[in-house]
N, CA, C and O atoms as a GROMACS GRO file, in nm:
protein
  408
    1UNK      N    1  -0.344  -1.710  -0.352
    1UNK     CA    2  -0.413  -1.588  -0.336
    1UNK      C    3  -0.297  -1.469  -0.242
    1UNK      O    4  -0.206  -1.500  -0.165
    2UNK      N    5  -0.341  -1.334  -0.283
    2UNK     CA    6  -0.278  -1.240  -0.233
    2UNK      C    7  -0.262  -1.226  -0.113
    2UNK      O    8  -0.152  -1.217  -0.059
    3UNK      N    9  -0.404  -1.221  -0.037
    3UNK     CA   10  -0.408  -1.215   0.124
    3UNK      C   11  -0.303  -1.309   0.179
    3UNK      O   12  -0.196  -1.280   0.233
    4UNK      N   13  -0.354  -1.424   0.156
    4UNK     CA   14  -0.292  -1.510   0.231
    4UNK      C   15  -0.114  -1.489   0.186
    4UNK      O   16  -0.043  -1.485   0.286
    5UNK      N   17  -0.065  -1.480   0.101
    5UNK     CA   18   0.050  -1.433   0.069
    5UNK      C   19   0.113  -1.320   0.185
    5UNK      O   20   0.208  -1.332   0.263
    6UNK      N   21  -0.006  -1.174   0.154
    6UNK     CA   22   0.041  -1.095   0.261
    6UNK      C   23   0.066  -1.147   0.411
    6UNK      O   24   0.176  -1.144   0.466
    7UNK      N   25  -0.051  -1.194   0.470
    7UNK     CA   26  -0.053  -1.251   0.580
    7UNK      C   27   0.056  -1.334   0.625
    7UNK      O   28   0.101  -1.328   0.740
    8UNK      N   29   0.098  -1.413   0.533
    8UNK     CA   30   0.214  -1.518   0.577
    8UNK      C   31   0.369  -1.420   0.610
    8UNK      O   32   0.461  -1.456   0.683
    9UNK      N   33   0.360  -1.287   0.528
    9UNK     CA   34   0.460  -1.194   0.507
    9UNK      C   35   0.419  -1.098   0.589
    9UNK      O   36   0.493  -1.002   0.574
   10UNK      N   37   0.322  -1.072   0.684
   10UNK     CA   38   0.286  -0.949   0.795
   10UNK      C   39   0.417  -0.927   0.868
   10UNK      O   40   0.463  -0.813   0.872
   11UNK      N   41   0.477  -1.025   0.925
   11UNK     CA   42   0.571  -0.963   1.010
   11UNK      C   43   0.692  -0.896   0.951
   11UNK      O   44   0.755  -0.805   1.004
   12UNK      N   45   0.714  -0.951   0.841
   12UNK     CA   46   0.854  -0.885   0.779
   12UNK      C   47   0.802  -0.753   0.717
   12UNK      O   48   0.886  -0.664   0.724
   13UNK      N   49   0.640  -0.703   0.634
   13UNK     CA   50   0.576  -0.610   0.581
   13UNK      C   51   0.591  -0.504   0.734
   13UNK      O   52   0.634  -0.388   0.735
   14UNK      N   53   0.554  -0.562   0.825
   14UNK     CA   54   0.515  -0.422   0.965
   14UNK      C   55   0.661  -0.396   1.002
   14UNK      O   56   0.694  -0.285   1.044
   15UNK      N   57   0.758  -0.506   0.988
   15UNK     CA   58   0.903  -0.464   1.013
   15UNK      C   59   0.944  -0.325   0.913
   15UNK      O   60   0.999  -0.224   0.954
   16UNK      N   61   0.901  -0.351   0.773
   16UNK     CA   62   0.945  -0.254   0.676
   16UNK      C   63   0.870  -0.110   0.719
   16UNK      O   64   0.935  -0.007   0.742
   17UNK      N   65   0.734  -0.116   0.726
   17UNK     CA   66   0.668   0.006   0.773
   17UNK      C   67   0.690   0.084   0.897
   17UNK      O   68   0.668   0.204   0.911
   18UNK      N   69   0.732   0.009   0.976
   18UNK     CA   70   0.780   0.051   1.150
   18UNK      C   71   0.904   0.115   1.088
   18UNK      O   72   0.909   0.235   1.116
   19UNK      N   73   1.029   0.064   0.994
   19UNK     CA   74   1.186   0.095   0.985
   19UNK      C   75   1.127   0.235   0.894
   19UNK      O   76   1.211   0.322   0.916
   20UNK      N   77   1.046   0.280   0.825
   20UNK     CA   78   1.022   0.348   0.716
   20UNK      C   79   0.915   0.466   0.796
   20UNK      O   80   0.877   0.568   0.739
   21UNK      N   81   0.880   0.434   0.922
   21UNK     CA   82   0.773   0.540   1.009
   21UNK      C   83   0.639   0.572   0.955
   21UNK      O   84   0.572   0.675   0.966
   22UNK      N   85   0.614   0.450   0.889
   22UNK     CA   86   0.465   0.475   0.829
   22UNK      C   87   0.329   0.458   0.901
   22UNK      O   88   0.294   0.348   0.944
   23UNK      N   89   0.263   0.556   0.911
   23UNK     CA   90   0.102   0.550   0.989
   23UNK      C   91   0.011   0.434   0.946
   23UNK      O   92  -0.051   0.374   1.034
   24UNK      N   93  -0.004   0.395   0.815
   24UNK     CA   94  -0.080   0.277   0.771
   24UNK      C   95  -0.055   0.217   0.604
   24UNK      O   96  -0.007   0.273   0.505
   25UNK      N   97  -0.099   0.106   0.620
   25UNK     CA   98  -0.056   0.057   0.471
   25UNK      C   99  -0.194  -0.041   0.487
   25UNK      O  100  -0.245  -0.106   0.579
   26UNK      N  101  -0.227  -0.013   0.338
   26UNK     CA  102  -0.326  -0.139   0.315
   26UNK      C  103  -0.306  -0.218   0.169
   26UNK      O  104  -0.218  -0.169   0.098
   27UNK      N  105  -0.369  -0.322   0.122
   27UNK     CA  106  -0.392  -0.375  -0.004
   27UNK      C  107  -0.495  -0.368  -0.061
   27UNK      O  108  -0.583  -0.356   0.024
   28UNK      N  109  -0.544  -0.369  -0.175
   28UNK     CA  110  -0.681  -0.391  -0.256
   28UNK      C  111  -0.705  -0.473  -0.285
   28UNK      O  112  -0.605  -0.534  -0.325
   29UNK      N  113  -0.816  -0.543  -0.295
   29UNK     CA  114  -0.862  -0.673  -0.346
   29UNK      C  115  -0.849  -0.665  -0.532
   29UNK      O  116  -0.851  -0.552  -0.580
   30UNK      N  117  -0.838  -0.763  -0.609
   30UNK     CA  118  -0.844  -0.735  -0.745
   30UNK      C  119  -0.954  -0.626  -0.796
   30UNK      O  120  -0.927  -0.529  -0.867
   31UNK      N  121  -1.053  -0.651  -0.757
   31UNK     CA  122  -1.175  -0.572  -0.822
   31UNK      C  123  -1.178  -0.410  -0.802
   31UNK      O  124  -1.211  -0.330  -0.889
   32UNK      N  125  -1.131  -0.374  -0.648
   32UNK     CA  126  -1.079  -0.258  -0.642
   32UNK      C  127  -0.932  -0.211  -0.734
   32UNK      O  128  -0.912  -0.113  -0.807
   33UNK      N  129  -0.866  -0.299  -0.704
   33UNK     CA  130  -0.742  -0.246  -0.778
   33UNK      C  131  -0.770  -0.236  -0.928
   33UNK      O  132  -0.694  -0.165  -0.994
   34UNK      N  133  -0.862  -0.292  -0.983
   34UNK     CA  134  -0.905  -0.285  -1.159
   34UNK      C  135  -0.915  -0.167  -1.150
   34UNK      O  136  -0.836  -0.091  -1.205
   35UNK      N  137  -1.017  -0.128  -1.080
   35UNK     CA  138  -1.093   0.017  -1.044
   35UNK      C  139  -0.975   0.167  -1.052
   35UNK      O  140  -0.978   0.272  -1.116
   36UNK      N  141  -0.879   0.107  -0.951
   36UNK     CA  142  -0.788   0.254  -0.943
   36UNK      C  143  -0.697   0.253  -1.032
   36UNK      O  144  -0.671   0.352  -1.100
   37UNK      N  145  -0.641   0.146  -1.043
   37UNK     CA  146  -0.511   0.083  -1.147
   37UNK      C  147  -0.519   0.006  -1.246
   37UNK      O  148  -0.453  -0.098  -1.242
   38UNK      N  149  -0.587   0.030  -1.341
   38UNK     CA  150  -0.664  -0.062  -1.435
   38UNK      C  151  -0.519  -0.140  -1.532
   38UNK      O  152  -0.507  -0.256  -1.572
   39UNK      N  153  -0.443  -0.045  -1.541
   39UNK     CA  154  -0.310  -0.112  -1.614
   39UNK      C  155  -0.198  -0.162  -1.524
   39UNK      O  156  -0.084  -0.195  -1.557
   40UNK      N  157  -0.241  -0.161  -1.429
   40UNK     CA  158  -0.159  -0.224  -1.284
   40UNK      C  159  -0.104  -0.378  -1.306
   40UNK      O  160  -0.177  -0.476  -1.320
   41UNK      N  161   0.060  -0.380  -1.304
   41UNK     CA  162   0.076  -0.548  -1.337
   41UNK      C  163   0.092  -0.584  -1.208
   41UNK      O  164   0.140  -0.697  -1.203
   42UNK      N  165   0.068  -0.527  -1.080
   42UNK     CA  166   0.112  -0.565  -0.951
   42UNK      C  167   0.031  -0.550  -0.814
   42UNK      O  168  -0.058  -0.466  -0.818
   43UNK      N  169   0.046  -0.607  -0.715
   43UNK     CA  170  -0.028  -0.590  -0.596
   43UNK      C  171  -0.065  -0.447  -0.591
   43UNK      O  172   0.033  -0.380  -0.626
   44UNK      N  173  -0.175  -0.366  -0.560
   44UNK     CA  174  -0.176  -0.262  -0.549
   44UNK      C  175  -0.211  -0.224  -0.390
   44UNK      O  176  -0.305  -0.264  -0.322
   45UNK      N  177  -0.100  -0.128  -0.354
   45UNK     CA  178  -0.080  -0.100  -0.220
   45UNK      C  179  -0.125   0.044  -0.214
   45UNK      O  180  -0.131   0.115  -0.314
   46UNK      N  181  -0.160   0.089  -0.079
   46UNK     CA  182  -0.229   0.252  -0.030
   46UNK      C  183  -0.130   0.271   0.089
   46UNK      O  184  -0.121   0.191   0.182
   47UNK      N  185  -0.049   0.395   0.076
   47UNK     CA  186   0.033   0.428   0.202
   47UNK      C  187   0.010   0.525   0.269
   47UNK      O  188   0.041   0.625   0.205
   48UNK      N  189  -0.043   0.559   0.406
   48UNK     CA  190  -0.014   0.658   0.472
   48UNK      C  191   0.109   0.684   0.545
   48UNK      O  192   0.129   0.628   0.653
   49UNK      N  193   0.221   0.790   0.478
   49UNK     CA  194   0.342   0.812   0.517
   49UNK      C  195   0.360   0.870   0.650
   49UNK      O  196   0.465   0.879   0.715
   50UNK      N  197   0.200   0.918   0.690
   50UNK     CA  198   0.206   0.972   0.853
   50UNK      C  199   0.271   1.111   0.813
   50UNK      O  200   0.211   1.181   0.732
   51UNK      N  201   0.392   1.154   0.866
   51UNK     CA  202   0.458   1.295   0.800
   51UNK      C  203   0.535   1.310   0.707
   51UNK      O  204   0.648   1.264   0.692
   52UNK      N  205   0.444   1.407   0.611
   52UNK     CA  206   0.539   1.434   0.493
   52UNK      C  207   0.611   1.516   0.487
   52UNK      O  208   0.584   1.626   0.440
   53UNK      N  209   0.737   1.476   0.540
   53UNK     CA  210   0.863   1.592   0.564
   53UNK      C  211   0.964   1.548   0.431
   53UNK      O  212   0.941   1.490   0.325
   54UNK      N  213   1.076   1.602   0.485
   54UNK     CA  214   1.186   1.596   0.397
   54UNK      C  215   1.239   1.477   0.352
   54UNK      O  216   1.332   1.466   0.273
   55UNK      N  217   1.152   1.353   0.426
   55UNK     CA  218   1.203   1.210   0.445
   55UNK      C  219   1.114   1.163   0.334
   55UNK      O  220   1.178   1.070   0.285
   56UNK      N  221   1.017   1.173   0.276
   56UNK     CA  222   0.867   1.129   0.257
   56UNK      C  223   0.902   1.068   0.157
   56UNK      O  224   0.869   0.949   0.155
   57UNK      N  225   0.979   1.122   0.037
   57UNK     CA  226   0.986   1.050  -0.104
   57UNK      C  227   1.120   0.915  -0.080
   57UNK      O  228   1.138   0.831  -0.169
   58UNK      N  229   1.193   0.915   0.037
   58UNK     CA  230   1.274   0.845   0.034
   58UNK      C  231   1.241   0.697   0.107
   58UNK      O  232   1.282   0.583   0.081
   59UNK      N  233   1.147   0.751   0.214
   59UNK     CA  234   1.074   0.675   0.305
   59UNK      C  235   0.984   0.562   0.202
   59UNK      O  236   0.992   0.440   0.214
   60UNK      N  237   0.899   0.634   0.100
   60UNK     CA  238   0.817   0.584   0.022
   60UNK      C  239   0.895   0.475  -0.121
   60UNK      O  240   0.856   0.380  -0.189
   61UNK      N  241   0.975   0.526  -0.113
   61UNK     CA  242   1.031   0.445  -0.271
   61UNK      C  243   1.128   0.342  -0.185
   61UNK      O  244   1.162   0.240  -0.245
   62UNK      N  245   1.178   0.359  -0.043
   62UNK     CA  246   1.249   0.224   0.000
   62UNK      C  247   1.129   0.170   0.052
   62UNK      O  248   1.178   0.062   0.089
   63UNK      N  249   1.020   0.163   0.081
   63UNK     CA  250   0.890   0.108   0.135
   63UNK      C  251   0.864   0.016   0.004
   63UNK      O  252   0.844  -0.105   0.015
   64UNK      N  253   0.866   0.090  -0.136
   64UNK     CA  254   0.802   0.014  -0.217
   64UNK      C  255   0.923  -0.086  -0.281
   64UNK      O  256   0.890  -0.195  -0.328
   65UNK      N  257   1.012  -0.060  -0.280
   65UNK     CA  258   1.120  -0.161  -0.304
   65UNK      C  259   1.123  -0.290  -0.207
   65UNK      O  260   1.111  -0.410  -0.230
   66UNK      N  261   1.148  -0.203  -0.073
   66UNK     CA  262   1.155  -0.334   0.001
   66UNK      C  263   1.000  -0.458  -0.020
   66UNK      O  264   1.023  -0.578  -0.039
   67UNK      N  265   0.882  -0.415  -0.015
   67UNK     CA  266   0.780  -0.479  -0.044
   67UNK      C  267   0.793  -0.574  -0.141
   67UNK      O  268   0.773  -0.694  -0.126
   68UNK      N  269   0.835  -0.504  -0.263
   68UNK     CA  270   0.837  -0.601  -0.387
   68UNK      C  271   0.962  -0.716  -0.362
   68UNK      O  272   0.949  -0.836  -0.389
   69UNK      N  273   1.067  -0.661  -0.312
   69UNK     CA  274   1.180  -0.774  -0.263
   69UNK      C  275   1.114  -0.876  -0.179
   69UNK      O  276   1.147  -0.993  -0.196
   70UNK      N  277   1.019  -0.847  -0.086
   70UNK     CA  278   0.971  -0.951   0.005
   70UNK      C  279   0.856  -1.015  -0.071
   70UNK      O  280   0.868  -1.126  -0.019
   71UNK      N  281   0.755  -1.030  -0.153
   71UNK     CA  282   0.720  -1.044  -0.214
   71UNK      C  283   0.730  -1.086  -0.332
   71UNK      O  284   0.637  -1.142  -0.390
   72UNK      N  285   0.852  -1.062  -0.387
   72UNK     CA  286   0.894  -1.115  -0.549
   72UNK      C  287   0.804  -1.093  -0.647
   72UNK      O  288   0.774  -1.163  -0.744
   73UNK      N  289   0.756  -0.968  -0.603
   73UNK     CA  290   0.672  -0.925  -0.713
   73UNK      C  291   0.640  -0.776  -0.722
   73UNK      O  292   0.642  -0.701  -0.625
   74UNK      N  293   0.613  -0.742  -0.845
   74UNK     CA  294   0.619  -0.605  -0.870
   74UNK      C  295   0.491  -0.536  -0.804
   74UNK      O  296   0.400  -0.618  -0.804
   75UNK      N  297   0.448  -0.408  -0.745
   75UNK     CA  298   0.374  -0.360  -0.671
   75UNK      C  299   0.326  -0.220  -0.725
   75UNK      O  300   0.404  -0.163  -0.802
   76UNK      N  301   0.209  -0.158  -0.694
   76UNK     CA  302   0.162  -0.033  -0.695
   76UNK      C  303   0.178  -0.005  -0.588
   76UNK      O  304   0.180  -0.092  -0.501
   77UNK      N  305   0.195   0.126  -0.560
   77UNK     CA  306   0.236   0.218  -0.426
   77UNK      C  307   0.181   0.352  -0.443
   77UNK      O  308   0.235   0.453  -0.490
   78UNK      N  309   0.038   0.331  -0.386
   78UNK     CA  310  -0.022   0.464  -0.411
   78UNK      C  311  -0.041   0.548  -0.247
   78UNK      O  312  -0.082   0.491  -0.145
   79UNK      N  313  -0.010   0.658  -0.255
   79UNK     CA  314  -0.030   0.731  -0.118
   79UNK      C  315  -0.151   0.780  -0.086
   79UNK      O  316  -0.204   0.857  -0.166
   80UNK      N  317  -0.197   0.759  -0.004
   80UNK     CA  318  -0.329   0.792   0.056
   80UNK      C  319  -0.338   0.940   0.020
   80UNK      O  320  -0.437   0.958  -0.051
   81UNK      N  321  -0.281   1.035   0.040
   81UNK     CA  322  -0.308   1.184   0.027
   81UNK      C  323  -0.335   1.201  -0.125
   81UNK      O  324  -0.355   1.316  -0.162
   82UNK      N  325  -0.338   1.107  -0.213
   82UNK     CA  326  -0.379   1.130  -0.359
   82UNK      C  327  -0.523   1.109  -0.359
   82UNK      O  328  -0.586   1.188  -0.429
   83UNK      N  329  -0.585   1.025  -0.299
   83UNK     CA  330  -0.723   0.978  -0.268
   83UNK      C  331  -0.779   1.086  -0.161
   83UNK      O  332  -0.822   1.047  -0.052
   84UNK      N  333  -0.776   1.210  -0.191
   84UNK     CA  334  -0.871   1.291  -0.111
   84UNK      C  335  -1.013   1.246  -0.094
   84UNK      O  336  -1.059   1.171  -0.179
   85UNK      N  337  -1.108   1.295   0.036
   85UNK     CA  338  -1.206   1.264   0.082
   85UNK      C  339  -1.285   1.275  -0.031
   85UNK      O  340  -1.351   1.175  -0.058
   86UNK      N  341  -1.297   1.383  -0.115
   86UNK     CA  342  -1.405   1.394  -0.214
   86UNK      C  343  -1.384   1.311  -0.356
   86UNK      O  344  -1.461   1.323  -0.452
   87UNK      N  345  -1.273   1.228  -0.356
   87UNK     CA  346  -1.249   1.144  -0.441
   87UNK      C  347  -1.362   1.035  -0.474
   87UNK      O  348  -1.399   0.964  -0.380
   88UNK      N  349  -1.419   1.017  -0.599
   88UNK     CA  350  -1.541   0.948  -0.632
   88UNK      C  351  -1.515   0.809  -0.601
   88UNK      O  352  -1.605   0.736  -0.558
   89UNK      N  353  -1.403   0.770  -0.619
   89UNK     CA  354  -1.348   0.604  -0.584
   89UNK      C  355  -1.346   0.596  -0.452
   89UNK      O  356  -1.392   0.488  -0.415
   90UNK      N  357  -1.303   0.679  -0.346
   90UNK     CA  358  -1.275   0.708  -0.210
   90UNK      C  359  -1.329   0.600  -0.161
   90UNK      O  360  -1.271   0.492  -0.152
   91UNK      N  361  -1.468   0.630  -0.121
   91UNK     CA  362  -1.556   0.546  -0.044
   91UNK      C  363  -1.544   0.412  -0.098
   91UNK      O  364  -1.527   0.327  -0.011
   92UNK      N  365  -1.547   0.362  -0.236
   92UNK     CA  366  -1.582   0.240  -0.285
   92UNK      C  367  -1.441   0.197  -0.225
   92UNK      O  368  -1.480   0.118  -0.138
   93UNK      N  369  -1.298   0.199  -0.216
   93UNK     CA  370  -1.173   0.197  -0.179
   93UNK      C  371  -1.173   0.170  -0.051
   93UNK      O  372  -1.119   0.069  -0.007
   94UNK      N  373  -1.232   0.254   0.021
   94UNK     CA  374  -1.227   0.181   0.215
   94UNK      C  375  -1.327   0.077   0.197
   94UNK      O  376  -1.301  -0.034   0.245
   95UNK      N  377  -1.420   0.092   0.144
   95UNK     CA  378  -1.494  -0.031   0.178
   95UNK      C  379  -1.413  -0.170   0.136
   95UNK      O  380  -1.412  -0.270   0.207
   96UNK      N  381  -1.354  -0.161   0.027
   96UNK     CA  382  -1.226  -0.282  -0.012
   96UNK      C  383  -1.126  -0.316   0.014
   96UNK      O  384  -1.083  -0.426  -0.021
   97UNK      N  385  -1.031  -0.194   0.112
   97UNK     CA  386  -0.909  -0.230   0.119
   97UNK      C  387  -0.893  -0.296   0.252
   97UNK      O  388  -0.983  -0.292   0.336
   98UNK      N  389  -0.764  -0.365   0.272
   98UNK     CA  390  -0.751  -0.445   0.345
   98UNK      C  391  -0.619  -0.411   0.435
   98UNK      O  392  -0.508  -0.412   0.383
   99UNK      N  393  -0.633  -0.389   0.541
   99UNK     CA  394  -0.538  -0.345   0.656
   99UNK      C  395  -0.428  -0.430   0.658
   99UNK      O  396  -0.431  -0.551   0.682
  100UNK      N  397  -0.317  -0.355   0.628
  100UNK     CA  398  -0.166  -0.487   0.674
  100UNK      C  399  -0.102  -0.386   0.768
  100UNK      O  400  -0.008  -0.445   0.822
  101UNK      N  401  -0.108  -0.271   0.809
  101UNK     CA  402  -0.038  -0.213   0.940
  101UNK      C  403  -0.088  -0.100   0.942
  101UNK      O  404  -0.151  -0.044   0.852
  102UNK      N  405  -0.050  -0.050   1.082
  102UNK     CA  406  -0.157   0.059   1.097
  102UNK      C  407  -0.268   0.061   1.184
  102UNK      O  408  -0.346   0.157   1.183
   0.00000   0.00000   0.00000
């Protein structure tokens, strides 16, 4: 089960989040993931990068690579900023996302 794998790796994932100065990280269960990313072949994470400065894209890509390496599995990493508060799926996603960090 994905949640158990993430819980087992939580210390390493938290270290990655701190290293890349993230505000928050969540993952979606399979139902929400299917709705937001129906063609995704990996675990779907949502990230709040905190400051969207000149380093944001580097931190985003490094986080994605780091989590894939830790989990030995492909992931889909979605920026929280894309899901603005009026997004139709936002409320459903917020009910079902599971906080990993922050």
